[in-house]
C-alpha positions as CSV (number, residue, x, y, z in Angstrom):
1,M,6.7,8.4,18.4
2,S,3.3,9.8,17.6
3,R,1.6,9.3,14.5
4,I,0.9,12.3,12.1
5,S,-2.4,12.3,10.6
6,L,-4.2,14.4,8.0
7,F,-7.5,13.7,9.8
8,N,-6.5,15.5,12.8
9,S,-7.4,18.8,11.5
10,P,-10.2,20.6,13.0
11,L,-11.7,21.1,9.7
12,L,-12.2,17.2,9.2
13,L,-14.3,16.9,12.1
14,G,-16.1,13.2,12.0
15,F,-14.1,11.6,9.8
16,E,-12.0,9.5,11.7
17,Q,-13.8,6.6,10.6
18,F,-12.1,7.1,6.8
19,E,-8.8,6.9,8.7
20,Q,-9.8,3.7,10.1
21,A,-11.0,2.8,6.7
22,I,-7.5,3.5,5.1
23,D,-5.9,1.6,7.7
24,R,-8.1,-1.6,7.2
25,V,-7.2,-1.5,3.2
26,S,-3.5,-1.1,3.8
27,K,-3.8,-3.9,6.2
28,S,-5.6,-6.2,3.4
29,A,-3.5,-6.0,0.9
30,E,-2.6,-9.8,0.6
31,G,-2.5,-11.4,-3.0
32,Y,-5.1,-14.5,-2.5
33,P,-7.4,-15.2,-3.9
34,P,-7.2,-12.7,-7.0
35,Y,-10.2,-10.7,-7.9
36,N,-11.8,-8.1,-10.2
37,V,-14.2,-5.3,-9.6
38,E,-16.4,-4.4,-12.3
39,Q,-18.9,-1.7,-12.8
40,L,-22.1,-2.9,-13.9
41,S,-24.1,0.3,-14.4
42,E,-24.5,3.7,-12.7
43,N,-25.2,2.1,-9.4
44,R,-23.9,-1.4,-9.5
45,L,-20.8,-3.2,-9.0
46,R,-19.6,-6.8,-9.0
47,I,-16.4,-8.3,-7.0
48,T,-15.4,-11.5,-8.7
49,L,-13.1,-14.0,-6.9
50,A,-11.0,-16.9,-8.6
51,L,-11.7,-19.7,-5.9
52,A,-11.4,-23.0,-8.0
53,G,-11.9,-25.7,-5.9
54,F,-14.0,-24.1,-3.4
55,A,-17.7,-25.4,-2.9
56,A,-20.5,-22.8,-1.5
57,E,-20.2,-24.8,2.0
58,D,-16.7,-23.8,2.0
59,L,-17.4,-20.1,1.9
60,D,-18.7,-17.6,4.2
61,I,-19.8,-14.1,3.2
62,Q,-20.6,-11.5,6.0
63,T,-20.7,-7.7,6.5
64,E,-19.1,-6.4,9.5
65,D,-19.0,-2.6,10.4
66,R,-19.1,-1.4,6.9
67,Q,-16.7,-4.1,5.7
68,L,-17.5,-7.2,3.0
69,V,-15.6,-10.1,4.7
70,I,-15.3,-13.2,2.7
71,R,-13.6,-16.1,4.1
72,G,-13.1,-19.5,2.7
73,K,-11.7,-22.8,4.0
74,Q,-10.8,-25.9,2.4
75,T,-10.2,-29.3,4.3
76,D,-7.9,-32.0,3.3
77,D,-9.4,-35.3,2.2
78,K,-7.3,-37.8,4.3
79,D,-8.2,-40.7,2.3
80,R,-6.2,-39.4,-0.8
81,V,-2.6,-40.2,-1.5
82,Y,-0.7,-37.7,-3.5
83,L,2.6,-38.3,-5.7
84,H,3.0,-34.5,-6.3
85,R,0.8,-32.0,-4.5
86,G,0.7,-28.7,-6.2
87,I,-2.9,-27.7,-5.1
88,A,-3.0,-27.4,-1.4
89,A,-6.4,-27.1,0.5
90,R,-6.0,-23.4,1.9
91,Q,-7.9,-20.8,3.7
92,F,-8.4,-17.5,2.8
93,H,-9.6,-14.3,4.2
94,R,-10.5,-11.2,1.9
95,S,-12.3,-8.1,3.3
96,F,-13.4,-4.8,1.1
97,V,-13.8,-1.4,2.7
98,L,-18.0,-0.4,1.5
99,A,-18.7,3.2,1.6
100,D,-21.7,4.5,3.1
101,G,-24.9,3.7,0.9
102,I,-23.4,0.4,-0.7
103,E,-25.3,-2.6,0.0
104,V,-24.8,-6.4,-0.9
105,I,-27.4,-7.5,-3.0
106,G,-26.4,-11.1,-3.8
107,A,-23.5,-13.9,-4.6
108,N,-23.3,-16.4,-6.8
109,L,-20.4,-19.1,-7.3
110,D,-20.0,-20.2,-11.1
111,K,-17.2,-22.4,-12.2
112,G,-14.8,-21.5,-9.8
113,L,-15.5,-17.9,-9.8
114,L,-17.5,-16.3,-6.9
115,H,-19.8,-12.7,-8.1
116,I,-21.0,-10.7,-5.4
117,D,-23.0,-7.9,-6.5
118,L,-23.3,-4.5,-4.7
119,E,-25.6,-1.8,-5.3
120,R,-25.3,2.1,-4.3
121,Q,-28.7,2.8,-2.7
122,T,-29.7,6.5,-4.2
123,S,-31.2,9.2,-1.9
124,E,-32.4,12.9,-2.3
125,P,-30.0,15.2,-0.9
126,K,-31.4,16.6,2.5
127,I,-31.8,20.1,3.6
128,R,-32.5,21.1,7.0
129,S,-32.6,24.3,8.5
130,I,-30.9,24.6,11.9
131,A,-32.6,26.9,14.7
132,I,-30.4,29.6,16.2
133,S,-31.0,30.3,19.9
134,T,-30.1,33.1,21.6
135,A,-29.1,33.8,25.5
136,A,-32.6,34.8,26.2
137,V,-34.1,31.7,25.0
138,K,-31.8,29.8,27.0
139,D,-32.5,31.8,30.4
140,K,-36.4,31.0,29.7
141,R,-35.6,27.2,29.4
142,K,-33.6,27.2,32.9
143,E,-36.7,28.8,34.1
144,R,-39.2,26.3,33.5
């Protein structure tokens, strides 16, 4: 059975990447770790993840194909003997799709909260004229 997509319309040329982004977002709907997204200013955002028990060396932050990917991995201390274990050493993988023009400008781990700051790069709108060729111009190019 084939999948029907809104992005198959001939009016939406080149928007396949948005469909892929929507698929990625829907697949990464896990619940751990919890996070907030905060708007700091018109062009700045902050993602805050609650990562109690994680040290900076347990974390890896990368951008991959317009995605912000945060991975965490804790290791068990084999020397400890637990009478009750309610806090497990765990791994996680959390990703966020980044829009064009969004750049990661820094990350900070403080009191169990990982703050990742993002900034929207501003640019002036570009206006470009497109030259129109005619059959006569194309024929002259072939002769050369």
